[in-house]
DODO-985059 format. One record per residue (C-alpha): x, z, y. Coordinates in steps of 0.05 Angstrom, whole numbers. Layout:
% residues N
<atom x="X" z="Z" y="Y"/>
...
***
This chain:
% residues 638
<atom x="-547" z="-261" y="728"/>
<atom x="-565" z="-191" y="751"/>
<atom x="-518" z="-133" y="739"/>
<atom x="-560" z="-99" y="686"/>
<atom x="-589" z="-161" y="651"/>
<atom x="-598" z="-160" y="576"/>
<atom x="-593" z="-85" y="564"/>
<atom x="-602" z="-62" y="492"/>
<atom x="-600" z="4" y="456"/>
<atom x="-572" z="-1" y="385"/>
<atom x="-557" z="46" y="328"/>
<atom x="-488" z="55" y="298"/>
<atom x="-479" z="37" y="226"/>
<atom x="-484" z="97" y="179"/>
<atom x="-409" z="98" y="166"/>
<atom x="-394" z="98" y="241"/>
<atom x="-441" z="157" y="250"/>
<atom x="-401" z="195" y="197"/>
<atom x="-336" z="179" y="233"/>
<atom x="-364" z="202" y="299"/>
<atom x="-385" z="268" y="268"/>
<atom x="-317" z="277" y="236"/>
<atom x="-281" z="262" y="301"/>
<atom x="-322" z="314" y="339"/>
<atom x="-321" z="370" y="287"/>
<atom x="-263" z="360" y="239"/>
<atom x="-204" z="338" y="283"/>
<atom x="-216" z="385" y="341"/>
<atom x="-151" z="424" y="334"/>
<atom x="-111" z="360" y="342"/>
<atom x="-154" z="332" y="398"/>
<atom x="-97" z="305" y="442"/>
<atom x="-90" z="245" y="395"/>
<atom x="-148" z="212" y="432"/>
<atom x="-100" z="190" y="487"/>
<atom x="-51" z="162" y="437"/>
<atom x="-105" z="120" y="404"/>
<atom x="-136" z="93" y="469"/>
<atom x="-67" z="75" y="497"/>
<atom x="-50" z="40" y="432"/>
<atom x="-114" z="-1" y="437"/>
<atom x="-99" z="-19" y="509"/>
<atom x="-28" z="-40" y="492"/>
<atom x="-54" z="-84" y="435"/>
<atom x="-101" z="-117" y="485"/>
<atom x="-41" z="-132" y="530"/>
<atom x="-3" z="-161" y="471"/>
<atom x="-62" z="-206" y="452"/>
<atom x="-68" z="-233" y="523"/>
<atom x="6" z="-247" y="527"/>
<atom x="2" z="-286" y="462"/>
<atom x="-61" z="-326" y="480"/>
<atom x="-33" z="-341" y="548"/>
<atom x="25" z="-378" y="516"/>
<atom x="-21" z="-437" y="505"/>
<atom x="-67" z="-424" y="566"/>
<atom x="-31" z="-394" y="626"/>
<atom x="-97" z="-392" y="664"/>
<atom x="-117" z="-331" y="623"/>
<atom x="-71" z="-288" y="667"/>
<atom x="-118" z="-304" y="725"/>
<atom x="-59" z="-298" y="773"/>
<atom x="-39" z="-228" y="747"/>
<atom x="15" z="-227" y="694"/>
<atom x="35" z="-154" y="707"/>
<atom x="7" z="-126" y="643"/>
<atom x="1" z="-51" y="642"/>
<atom x="-42" z="10" y="623"/>
<atom x="-69" z="55" y="677"/>
<atom x="-87" z="129" y="665"/>
<atom x="-127" z="169" y="716"/>
<atom x="-159" z="238" y="717"/>
<atom x="-214" z="255" y="766"/>
<atom x="-224" z="330" y="771"/>
<atom x="-288" z="325" y="812"/>
<atom x="-323" z="277" y="765"/>
<atom x="-289" z="310" y="705"/>
<atom x="-268" z="242" y="676"/>
<atom x="-206" z="212" y="646"/>
<atom x="-200" z="136" y="652"/>
<atom x="-156" z="90" y="610"/>
<atom x="-154" z="20" y="639"/>
<atom x="-117" z="-43" y="618"/>
<atom x="-113" z="-114" y="644"/>
<atom x="-106" z="-144" y="574"/>
<atom x="-149" z="-194" y="536"/>
<atom x="-215" z="-157" y="544"/>
<atom x="-277" z="-168" y="501"/>
<atom x="-340" z="-209" y="501"/>
<atom x="-408" z="-178" y="486"/>
<atom x="-405" z="-199" y="413"/>
<atom x="-335" z="-171" y="406"/>
<atom x="-356" z="-104" y="435"/>
<atom x="-413" z="-101" y="384"/>
<atom x="-369" z="-122" y="326"/>
<atom x="-309" z="-78" y="343"/>
<atom x="-345" z="-14" y="364"/>
<atom x="-416" z="-13" y="338"/>
<atom x="-407" z="-37" y="266"/>
<atom x="-362" z="-30" y="206"/>
<atom x="-342" z="-103" y="209"/>
<atom x="-275" z="-93" y="244"/>
<atom x="-266" z="-18" y="247"/>
<atom x="-245" z="0" y="176"/>
<atom x="-291" z="60" y="177"/>
<atom x="-309" z="56" y="104"/>
<atom x="-236" z="59" y="82"/>
<atom x="-224" z="114" y="132"/>
<atom x="-279" z="157" y="104"/>
<atom x="-257" z="144" y="32"/>
<atom x="-187" z="170" y="49"/>
<atom x="-205" z="232" y="90"/>
<atom x="-169" z="291" y="60"/>
<atom x="-188" z="349" y="105"/>
<atom x="-116" z="358" y="128"/>
<atom x="-112" z="354" y="203"/>
<atom x="-45" z="318" y="209"/>
<atom x="-60" z="269" y="152"/>
<atom x="-129" z="251" y="178"/>
<atom x="-103" z="242" y="249"/>
<atom x="-54" z="192" y="220"/>
<atom x="-111" z="155" y="185"/>
<atom x="-146" z="143" y="251"/>
<atom x="-92" z="96" y="273"/>
<atom x="-81" z="63" y="206"/>
<atom x="-153" z="43" y="197"/>
<atom x="-167" z="21" y="268"/>
<atom x="-221" z="73" y="284"/>
<atom x="-181" z="102" y="342"/>
<atom x="-233" z="86" y="395"/>
<atom x="-280" z="138" y="365"/>
<atom x="-228" z="193" y="377"/>
<atom x="-252" z="192" y="449"/>
<atom x="-312" z="234" y="426"/>
<atom x="-266" z="291" y="406"/>
<atom x="-260" z="310" y="479"/>
<atom x="-317" z="271" y="512"/>
<atom x="-392" z="280" y="507"/>
<atom x="-403" z="211" y="538"/>
<atom x="-360" z="149" y="538"/>
<atom x="-370" z="88" y="584"/>
<atom x="-333" z="24" y="568"/>
<atom x="-331" z="-35" y="616"/>
<atom x="-297" z="-100" y="597"/>
<atom x="-291" z="-174" y="610"/>
<atom x="-254" z="-224" y="568"/>
<atom x="-197" z="-261" y="601"/>
<atom x="-219" z="-331" y="624"/>
<atom x="-293" z="-312" y="624"/>
<atom x="-335" z="-312" y="688"/>
<atom x="-344" z="-247" y="727"/>
<atom x="-418" z="-248" y="708"/>
<atom x="-398" z="-242" y="634"/>
<atom x="-375" z="-170" y="640"/>
<atom x="-402" z="-120" y="589"/>
<atom x="-417" z="-46" y="593"/>
<atom x="-422" z="-1" y="532"/>
<atom x="-445" z="71" y="538"/>
<atom x="-455" z="125" y="484"/>
<atom x="-459" z="200" y="477"/>
<atom x="-435" z="196" y="406"/>
<atom x="-502" z="216" y="377"/>
<atom x="-516" z="155" y="335"/>
<atom x="-536" z="105" y="388"/>
<atom x="-503" z="63" y="442"/>
<atom x="-528" z="22" y="500"/>
<atom x="-498" z="-46" y="516"/>
<atom x="-513" z="-89" y="577"/>
<atom x="-485" z="-147" y="617"/>
<atom x="-451" z="-130" y="683"/>
<atom x="-414" z="-164" y="739"/>
<atom x="-339" z="-149" y="730"/>
<atom x="-285" z="-183" y="771"/>
<atom x="-226" z="-151" y="734"/>
<atom x="-209" z="-176" y="665"/>
<atom x="-190" z="-126" y="611"/>
<atom x="-222" z="-60" y="590"/>
<atom x="-236" z="6" y="623"/>
<atom x="-255" z="67" y="582"/>
<atom x="-282" z="127" y="620"/>
<atom x="-286" z="193" y="583"/>
<atom x="-336" z="244" y="611"/>
<atom x="-303" z="307" y="586"/>
<atom x="-337" z="365" y="551"/>
<atom x="-339" z="431" y="588"/>
<atom x="-282" z="461" y="548"/>
<atom x="-233" z="404" y="559"/>
<atom x="-207" z="418" y="629"/>
<atom x="-135" z="415" y="605"/>
<atom x="-140" z="339" y="603"/>
<atom x="-156" z="336" y="677"/>
<atom x="-85" z="359" y="691"/>
<atom x="-37" z="302" y="705"/>
<atom x="23" z="340" y="677"/>
<atom x="-14" z="351" y="611"/>
<atom x="-32" z="277" y="606"/>
<atom x="40" z="257" y="620"/>
<atom x="66" z="304" y="566"/>
<atom x="19" z="272" y="515"/>
<atom x="42" z="203" y="536"/>
<atom x="115" z="224" y="529"/>
<atom x="100" z="254" y="461"/>
<atom x="62" z="196" y="429"/>
<atom x="69" z="134" y="472"/>
<atom x="139" z="136" y="500"/>
<atom x="158" z="70" y="467"/>
<atom x="93" z="32" y="479"/>
<atom x="120" z="-37" y="501"/>
<atom x="77" z="-42" y="563"/>
<atom x="82" z="3" y="625"/>
<atom x="36" z="63" y="625"/>
<atom x="23" z="82" y="698"/>
<atom x="-7" z="141" y="735"/>
<atom x="-12" z="162" y="807"/>
<atom x="42" z="212" y="827"/>
<atom x="75" z="239" y="890"/>
<atom x="140" z="220" y="922"/>
<atom x="196" z="272" y="927"/>
<atom x="197" z="315" y="989"/>
<atom x="233" z="282" y="1049"/>
<atom x="243" z="288" y="1124"/>
<atom x="234" z="240" y="1181"/>
<atom x="287" z="215" y="1229"/>
<atom x="279" z="278" y="1271"/>
<atom x="288" z="325" y="1212"/>
<atom x="215" z="344" y="1205"/>
<atom x="185" z="351" y="1136"/>
<atom x="142" z="292" y="1117"/>
<atom x="76" z="300" y="1079"/>
<atom x="82" z="279" y="1006"/>
<atom x="62" z="208" y="993"/>
<atom x="22" z="183" y="934"/>
<atom x="62" z="135" y="891"/>
<atom x="52" z="97" y="826"/>
<atom x="94" z="124" y="769"/>
<atom x="111" z="90" y="703"/>
<atom x="108" z="147" y="652"/>
<atom x="139" z="113" y="591"/>
<atom x="202" z="72" y="581"/>
<atom x="161" z="9" y="570"/>
<atom x="224" z="-24" y="542"/>
<atom x="237" z="-58" y="476"/>
<atom x="279" z="-4" y="441"/>
<atom x="305" z="-54" y="390"/>
<atom x="341" z="-93" y="445"/>
<atom x="389" z="-35" y="457"/>
<atom x="453" z="-24" y="417"/>
<atom x="443" z="24" y="358"/>
<atom x="498" z="68" y="387"/>
<atom x="455" z="78" y="449"/>
<atom x="392" z="100" y="412"/>
<atom x="385" z="173" y="392"/>
<atom x="353" z="199" y="328"/>
<atom x="296" z="227" y="370"/>
<atom x="283" z="159" y="401"/>
<atom x="282" z="124" y="333"/>
<atom x="234" z="175" y="306"/>
<atom x="189" z="171" y="367"/>
<atom x="188" z="95" y="363"/>
<atom x="173" z="96" y="289"/>
<atom x="114" z="143" y="300"/>
<atom x="87" z="100" y="356"/>
<atom x="87" z="36" y="313"/>
<atom x="65" z="68" y="248"/>
<atom x="16" z="121" y="271"/>
<atom x="52" z="167" y="223"/>
<atom x="62" z="240" y="238"/>
<atom x="124" z="248" y="194"/>
<atom x="194" z="223" y="207"/>
<atom x="213" z="160" y="167"/>
<atom x="252" z="165" y="102"/>
<atom x="304" z="114" y="124"/>
<atom x="316" z="66" y="180"/>
<atom x="356" z="3" y="196"/>
<atom x="373" z="-28" y="264"/>
<atom x="414" z="-92" y="261"/>
<atom x="426" z="-154" y="303"/>
<atom x="440" z="-214" y="258"/>
<atom x="479" z="-272" y="286"/>
<atom x="492" z="-341" y="257"/>
<atom x="454" z="-406" y="259"/>
<atom x="394" z="-364" y="279"/>
<atom x="396" z="-298" y="315"/>
<atom x="347" z="-242" y="306"/>
<atom x="341" z="-166" y="309"/>
<atom x="312" z="-121" y="256"/>
<atom x="289" z="-51" y="268"/>
<atom x="258" z="-28" y="202"/>
<atom x="234" z="38" y="175"/>
<atom x="215" z="63" y="105"/>
<atom x="157" z="114" y="111"/>
<atom x="164" z="181" y="79"/>
<atom x="98" z="170" y="43"/>
<atom x="59" z="109" y="22"/>
<atom x="10" z="83" y="75"/>
<atom x="-62" z="98" y="55"/>
<atom x="-80" z="24" y="52"/>
<atom x="-19" z="4" y="10"/>
<atom x="-62" z="-18" y="-49"/>
<atom x="-119" z="-50" y="-10"/>
<atom x="-123" z="-125" y="-20"/>
<atom x="-130" z="-137" y="54"/>
<atom x="-79" z="-87" y="78"/>
<atom x="-35" z="-112" y="135"/>
<atom x="39" z="-112" y="139"/>
<atom x="66" z="-58" y="184"/>
<atom x="120" z="-102" y="215"/>
<atom x="109" z="-141" y="279"/>
<atom x="141" z="-207" y="299"/>
<atom x="165" z="-214" y="370"/>
<atom x="195" z="-276" y="402"/>
<atom x="237" z="-259" y="463"/>
<atom x="203" z="-192" y="464"/>
<atom x="134" z="-224" y="465"/>
<atom x="89" z="-199" y="409"/>
<atom x="66" z="-258" y="366"/>
<atom x="33" z="-231" y="304"/>
<atom x="34" z="-181" y="248"/>
<atom x="87" z="-204" y="199"/>
<atom x="57" z="-241" y="140"/>
<atom x="86" z="-265" y="74"/>
<atom x="121" z="-319" y="114"/>
<atom x="171" z="-267" y="140"/>
<atom x="168" z="-209" y="91"/>
<atom x="142" z="-214" y="20"/>
<atom x="80" z="-175" y="3"/>
<atom x="116" z="-127" y="-43"/>
<atom x="152" z="-99" y="18"/>
<atom x="87" z="-87" y="57"/>
<atom x="102" z="-13" y="61"/>
<atom x="158" z="-27" y="112"/>
<atom x="146" z="-12" y="186"/>
<atom x="181" z="-39" y="247"/>
<atom x="195" z="-102" y="286"/>
<atom x="230" z="-169" y="279"/>
<atom x="250" z="-202" y="345"/>
<atom x="283" z="-270" y="354"/>
<atom x="299" z="-320" y="408"/>
<atom x="301" z="-379" y="360"/>
<atom x="227" z="-391" y="350"/>
<atom x="184" z="-428" y="400"/>
<atom x="132" z="-387" y="437"/>
<atom x="80" z="-440" y="452"/>
<atom x="65" z="-469" y="383"/>
<atom x="11" z="-458" y="332"/>
<atom x="20" z="-409" y="276"/>
<atom x="19" z="-467" y="226"/>
<atom x="79" z="-501" y="260"/>
<atom x="113" z="-433" y="266"/>
<atom x="107" z="-423" y="191"/>
<atom x="144" z="-489" y="179"/>
<atom x="200" z="-475" y="227"/>
<atom x="268" z="-471" y="192"/>
<atom x="284" z="-405" y="228"/>
<atom x="227" z="-371" y="191"/>
<atom x="258" z="-381" y="123"/>
<atom x="327" z="-359" y="148"/>
<atom x="298" z="-296" y="180"/>
<atom x="257" z="-280" y="117"/>
<atom x="318" z="-286" y="72"/>
<atom x="359" z="-242" y="119"/>
<atom x="304" z="-190" y="127"/>
<atom x="293" z="-184" y="52"/>
<atom x="368" z="-179" y="40"/>
<atom x="376" z="-122" y="89"/>
<atom x="313" z="-85" y="67"/>
<atom x="336" z="-87" y="-6"/>
<atom x="403" z="-62" y="19"/>
<atom x="367" z="-2" y="51"/>
<atom x="333" z="13" y="-15"/>
<atom x="398" z="6" y="-54"/>
<atom x="430" z="56" y="-7"/>
<atom x="373" z="105" y="-21"/>
<atom x="386" z="95" y="-96"/>
<atom x="454" z="126" y="-89"/>
<atom x="420" z="194" y="-81"/>
<atom x="380" z="205" y="-146"/>
<atom x="334" z="258" y="-117"/>
<atom x="319" z="220" y="-53"/>
<atom x="308" z="156" y="-91"/>
<atom x="260" z="188" y="-140"/>
<atom x="219" z="210" y="-80"/>
<atom x="219" z="138" y="-54"/>
<atom x="203" z="109" y="-122"/>
<atom x="144" z="156" y="-133"/>
<atom x="114" z="126" y="-70"/>
<atom x="134" z="53" y="-73"/>
<atom x="160" z="38" y="-143"/>
<atom x="99" z="-2" y="-165"/>
<atom x="104" z="-45" y="-102"/>
<atom x="176" z="-62" y="-122"/>
<atom x="151" z="-83" y="-191"/>
<atom x="107" z="-135" y="-156"/>
<atom x="173" z="-164" y="-129"/>
<atom x="197" z="-181" y="-200"/>
<atom x="135" z="-225" y="-206"/>
<atom x="134" z="-253" y="-135"/>
<atom x="207" z="-259" y="-115"/>
<atom x="247" z="-292" y="-170"/>
<atom x="306" z="-303" y="-123"/>
<atom x="316" z="-228" y="-118"/>
<atom x="291" z="-209" y="-187"/>
<atom x="360" z="-186" y="-211"/>
<atom x="369" z="-140" y="-151"/>
<atom x="300" z="-112" y="-159"/>
<atom x="308" z="-100" y="-234"/>
<atom x="367" z="-54" y="-218"/>
<atom x="321" z="-14" y="-172"/>
<atom x="267" z="-2" y="-224"/>
<atom x="259" z="65" y="-258"/>
<atom x="220" z="83" y="-321"/>
<atom x="202" z="143" y="-362"/>
<atom x="232" z="140" y="-432"/>
<atom x="232" z="177" y="-498"/>
<atom x="299" z="208" y="-476"/>
<atom x="276" z="230" y="-407"/>
<atom x="202" z="244" y="-410"/>
<atom x="197" z="319" y="-405"/>
<atom x="182" z="318" y="-330"/>
<atom x="136" z="271" y="-292"/>
<atom x="192" z="254" y="-243"/>
<atom x="246" z="244" y="-295"/>
<atom x="262" z="170" y="-300"/>
<atom x="318" z="124" y="-320"/>
<atom x="344" z="57" y="-295"/>
<atom x="353" z="-4" y="-339"/>
<atom x="428" z="5" y="-329"/>
<atom x="422" z="77" y="-355"/>
<atom x="385" z="52" y="-416"/>
<atom x="436" z="-3" y="-432"/>
<atom x="493" z="45" y="-423"/>
<atom x="468" z="90" y="-480"/>
<atom x="441" z="38" y="-528"/>
<atom x="458" z="51" y="-601"/>
<atom x="512" z="12" y="-636"/>
<atom x="484" z="-53" y="-662"/>
<atom x="423" z="-50" y="-616"/>
<atom x="413" z="-116" y="-580"/>
<atom x="346" z="-106" y="-546"/>
<atom x="315" z="-61" y="-493"/>
<atom x="252" z="-32" y="-526"/>
<atom x="190" z="-12" y="-488"/>
<atom x="117" z="5" y="-499"/>
<atom x="58" z="1" y="-451"/>
<atom x="0" z="49" y="-448"/>
<atom x="-59" z="71" y="-405"/>
<atom x="-20" z="132" y="-381"/>
<atom x="45" z="169" y="-395"/>
<atom x="15" z="214" y="-448"/>
<atom x="-15" z="154" y="-486"/>
<atom x="52" z="117" y="-485"/>
<atom x="92" z="179" y="-502"/>
<atom x="48" z="194" y="-563"/>
<atom x="39" z="124" y="-590"/>
<atom x="48" z="117" y="-666"/>
<atom x="92" z="56" y="-652"/>
<atom x="148" z="104" y="-631"/>
<atom x="154" z="137" y="-699"/>
<atom x="208" z="94" y="-730"/>
<atom x="246" z="93" y="-664"/>
<atom x="247" z="169" y="-662"/>
<atom x="270" z="170" y="-735"/>
<atom x="328" z="123" y="-718"/>
<atom x="342" z="156" y="-651"/>
<atom x="329" z="92" y="-611"/>
<atom x="307" z="102" y="-539"/>
<atom x="243" z="68" y="-517"/>
<atom x="219" z="59" y="-445"/>
<atom x="149" z="85" y="-431"/>
<atom x="111" z="38" y="-385"/>
<atom x="44" z="66" y="-364"/>
<atom x="23" z="34" y="-298"/>
<atom x="-26" z="-24" y="-297"/>
<atom x="24" z="-71" y="-266"/>
<atom x="73" z="-59" y="-324"/>
<atom x="34" z="-107" y="-368"/>
<atom x="48" z="-164" y="-319"/>
<atom x="118" z="-137" y="-308"/>
<atom x="134" z="-143" y="-382"/>
<atom x="116" z="-217" y="-382"/>
<atom x="163" z="-232" y="-323"/>
<atom x="221" z="-183" y="-335"/>
<atom x="247" z="-211" y="-400"/>
<atom x="321" z="-197" y="-395"/>
<atom x="370" z="-149" y="-363"/>
<atom x="446" z="-149" y="-368"/>
<atom x="443" z="-200" y="-424"/>
<atom x="395" z="-158" y="-465"/>
<atom x="324" z="-182" y="-478"/>
<atom x="265" z="-135" y="-468"/>
<atom x="221" z="-125" y="-529"/>
<atom x="152" z="-94" y="-533"/>
<atom x="150" z="-50" y="-595"/>
<atom x="75" z="-64" y="-604"/>
<atom x="84" z="-139" y="-610"/>
<atom x="108" z="-183" y="-667"/>
<atom x="148" z="-162" y="-728"/>
<atom x="200" z="-107" y="-720"/>
<atom x="273" z="-113" y="-743"/>
<atom x="318" z="-53" y="-732"/>
<atom x="364" z="-70" y="-790"/>
<atom x="425" z="-84" y="-746"/>
<atom x="432" z="-12" y="-722"/>
<atom x="498" z="20" y="-743"/>
<atom x="515" z="-40" y="-787"/>
<atom x="453" z="-31" y="-831"/>
<atom x="433" z="-96" y="-865"/>
<atom x="363" z="-117" y="-880"/>
<atom x="347" z="-118" y="-954"/>
<atom x="305" z="-181" y="-961"/>
<atom x="295" z="-176" y="-1037"/>
<atom x="267" z="-105" y="-1033"/>
<atom x="220" z="-125" y="-977"/>
<atom x="193" z="-184" y="-1015"/>
<atom x="182" z="-141" y="-1077"/>
<atom x="143" z="-89" y="-1037"/>
<atom x="100" z="-143" y="-1006"/>
<atom x="82" z="-171" y="-1075"/>
<atom x="63" z="-101" y="-1102"/>
<atom x="15" z="-89" y="-1044"/>
<atom x="-10" z="-160" y="-1037"/>
<atom x="-77" z="-149" y="-1074"/>
<atom x="-98" z="-89" y="-1033"/>
<atom x="-74" z="-122" y="-968"/>
<atom x="-116" z="-183" y="-983"/>
<atom x="-177" z="-140" y="-997"/>
<atom x="-168" z="-102" y="-931"/>
<atom x="-159" z="-167" y="-893"/>
<atom x="-224" z="-194" y="-922"/>
<atom x="-262" z="-130" y="-906"/>
<atom x="-237" z="-131" y="-834"/>
<atom x="-246" z="-205" y="-826"/>
<atom x="-267" z="-219" y="-754"/>
<atom x="-232" z="-157" y="-728"/>
<atom x="-160" z="-170" y="-749"/>
<atom x="-116" z="-230" y="-760"/>
<atom x="-85" z="-199" y="-822"/>
<atom x="-67" z="-133" y="-854"/>
<atom x="6" z="-122" y="-874"/>
<atom x="55" z="-67" y="-890"/>
<atom x="91" z="-34" y="-831"/>
<atom x="163" z="-18" y="-815"/>
<atom x="143" z="22" y="-753"/>
<atom x="106" z="82" y="-779"/>
<atom x="132" z="146" y="-811"/>
<atom x="74" z="194" y="-800"/>
<atom x="12" z="154" y="-781"/>
<atom x="-29" z="113" y="-831"/>
<atom x="-39" z="50" y="-789"/>
<atom x="-28" z="16" y="-722"/>
<atom x="-48" z="-48" y="-687"/>
<atom x="2" z="-102" y="-670"/>
<atom x="-6" z="-162" y="-623"/>
<atom x="28" z="-228" y="-633"/>
<atom x="98" z="-232" y="-605"/>
<atom x="79" z="-278" y="-548"/>
<atom x="6" z="-258" y="-545"/>
<atom x="-34" z="-210" y="-502"/>
<atom x="-25" z="-136" y="-517"/>
<atom x="-86" z="-94" y="-533"/>
<atom x="-73" z="-54" y="-470"/>
<atom x="-72" z="-118" y="-427"/>
<atom x="-136" z="-142" y="-460"/>
<atom x="-168" z="-75" y="-443"/>
<atom x="-146" z="-78" y="-370"/>
<atom x="-175" z="-148" y="-362"/>
<atom x="-241" z="-129" y="-393"/>
<atom x="-247" z="-68" y="-348"/>
<atom x="-237" z="-115" y="-289"/>
<atom x="-292" z="-161" y="-314"/>
<atom x="-243" z="-216" y="-332"/>
<atom x="-250" z="-262" y="-391"/>
<atom x="-199" z="-252" y="-447"/>
<atom x="-177" z="-300" y="-502"/>
<atom x="-205" z="-286" y="-571"/>
<atom x="-141" z="-260" y="-601"/>
<atom x="-146" z="-214" y="-661"/>
<atom x="-92" z="-161" y="-673"/>
<atom x="-55" z="-149" y="-737"/>
<atom x="-67" z="-83" y="-773"/>
<atom x="-3" z="-53" y="-802"/>
<atom x="-11" z="2" y="-854"/>
<atom x="39" z="54" y="-876"/>
<atom x="45" z="51" y="-953"/>
<atom x="78" z="120" y="-954"/>
<atom x="19" z="155" y="-922"/>
<atom x="-28" z="193" y="-970"/>
<atom x="-91" z="160" y="-941"/>
<atom x="-62" z="91" y="-955"/>
<atom x="-33" z="108" y="-1024"/>
<atom x="-102" z="123" y="-1051"/>
<atom x="-137" z="62" y="-1024"/>
<atom x="-135" z="23" y="-1090"/>
<atom x="-164" z="80" y="-1131"/>
<atom x="-236" z="78" y="-1107"/>
<atom x="-293" z="27" y="-1112"/>
<atom x="-305" z="-29" y="-1063"/>
<atom x="-354" z="11" y="-1021"/>
<atom x="-304" z="67" y="-1011"/>
<atom x="-249" z="17" y="-995"/>
<atom x="-292" z="-13" y="-941"/>
<atom x="-305" z="56" y="-911"/>
<atom x="-231" z="71" y="-909"/>
<atom x="-213" z="3" y="-882"/>
<atom x="-259" z="11" y="-822"/>
<atom x="-236" z="82" y="-812"/>
<atom x="-162" z="62" y="-810"/>
<atom x="-178" z="6" y="-761"/>
<atom x="-218" z="51" y="-715"/>
<atom x="-163" z="104" y="-717"/>
<atom x="-112" z="51" y="-697"/>
<atom x="-157" z="30" y="-639"/>
<atom x="-163" z="101" y="-615"/>
<atom x="-88" z="114" y="-620"/>
<atom x="-78" z="54" y="-574"/>
<atom x="-123" z="86" y="-523"/>
<atom x="-178" z="36" y="-536"/>
<atom x="-253" z="44" y="-541"/>
<atom x="-292" z="35" y="-606"/>
<atom x="-346" z="-18" y="-610"/>
<atom x="-388" z="28" y="-654"/>
<atom x="-371" z="102" y="-641"/>
<atom x="-430" z="127" y="-679"/>
<atom x="-411" z="85" y="-740"/>
<atom x="-341" z="115" y="-737"/>
<atom x="-371" z="186" y="-736"/>
<atom x="-417" z="170" y="-795"/>
<atom x="-359" z="143" y="-837"/>
<atom x="-315" z="201" y="-818"/>
<atom x="-368" z="252" y="-837"/>
<atom x="-383" z="217" y="-903"/>
<atom x="-310" z="216" y="-923"/>
<atom x="-300" z="288" y="-902"/>
<atom x="-359" z="310" y="-945"/>
<atom x="-331" z="272" y="-1004"/>
<atom x="-263" z="305" y="-995"/>
<atom x="-294" z="374" y="-991"/>
<atom x="-328" z="369" y="-1058"/>
***
């Protein structure tokens, strides 16, 4: 096959073109990050080769000295980043660089904020780091060959970052990838070896493969005392050591922070860290970090864990749910063990007894980190604002640790709802429950304002009973799984019949209630018939003191808010009708039996629609609601 066989010119996908433009024009003041990103890609290629070679040693091709090489050529005005890692095939080059398939460019563009530091962080998180080369280069040439492939299967990729790239087959004896940056006229600083070394020390000090450059040996003299000419030598710029293998007492705060930034692509220091070696039946090391802010892909369905699994310091894979549950996906760091086999399939690895032991130990220690944070209310509120909803997932997913997680949850409440960051724990709530109160009461809503202003709260405010305000989407699922805390059951105040008679020794007066029901029975039956198909029944309420009506779900049924969430997501919902409760003390309700049947029907639909709106719901017939409202207003004005 000839060196330039099968040459093609292709266009980047539209999203890639946008990223290229942003790299060149928007991140210019933080341009040194290009080296961080290209070194990170090269190190990943070395890790992938090391892993694949576990089952096929021939992939090393006689060269197991994995490293990254950096070289500046002042005459040609180029910077070269070369690795002897896994390399790429022609299809992989097209998929990883030319299209959106593997690059994450769409998510990257959706999350761009305009802030230099933040957007530089996004580059690494979304895997679009290769494009950062165009911040300093007006032309990039990539040459690569996949390990194990023939020399004739080399690939060359060339682009000037203007929307097109050229790809061709080449002869390439060396496996791995070489990226040559042809620098722009104004980028001479990156031709200076000292400048390149300073960037490596800043961003890539703890990259776990050697980063090498050409240097000079120290001045020396010969046997006769004459000065010898400086000799060129190969220097390793970074530590290239597994930081987690050292004793915590030997690692400085600066080294921890530098390592965290290198593995997370974060520009801020972590909120908390843990470095422990666990010994027992299985031995493993944890070096874990809690970010200061939530990763941008935290809520993406396909987001990756930020923790890597190493076996005897050999990178194996990104940690999955087999080693750290998904609700802790915000964690960053490494897990390293000697007790897992290197040369087995991932499926066998998943069934290894050490995996379960390591997972239990890792979760235990991570939850301990979070519990330590909770000792400082201000610091924990900051953590909870970022990761609280992820912890709620744990109540649903991790029943073994549900009790520990419940103690870490925080909620707004009717006692502490004046500020958006004012929350209470379940233990706080239980500690100030009223005498005779045996339940933890809560209400769910679309947002904090909707929950805080719900008519269901009226009787609780009158009796000075605290109610938790749950306003995140996950809270609907949380309520069905978190049913008890400290021996107290959790009760939604918008479901089932309400009984607050035990407060302060107050006894329920059954005879009076039965008498009231009989007095209102005729009008309740009429309203139920008018609203047939919309409600299950109409009954008097014990919940309202100011509002005329509200909607109630069955005690073990689906709440109206949950039904609304599922419908918005396009999910089918069971045909469950709510109960309409009316307040017999309200003037609008007291006059219902005084008009004719037509007027009663108008008022019945109006009360129902008002109740729907107060729940944050949408009316099936908004124009009908307006017509009825206008008609009744005109009648009242006469």
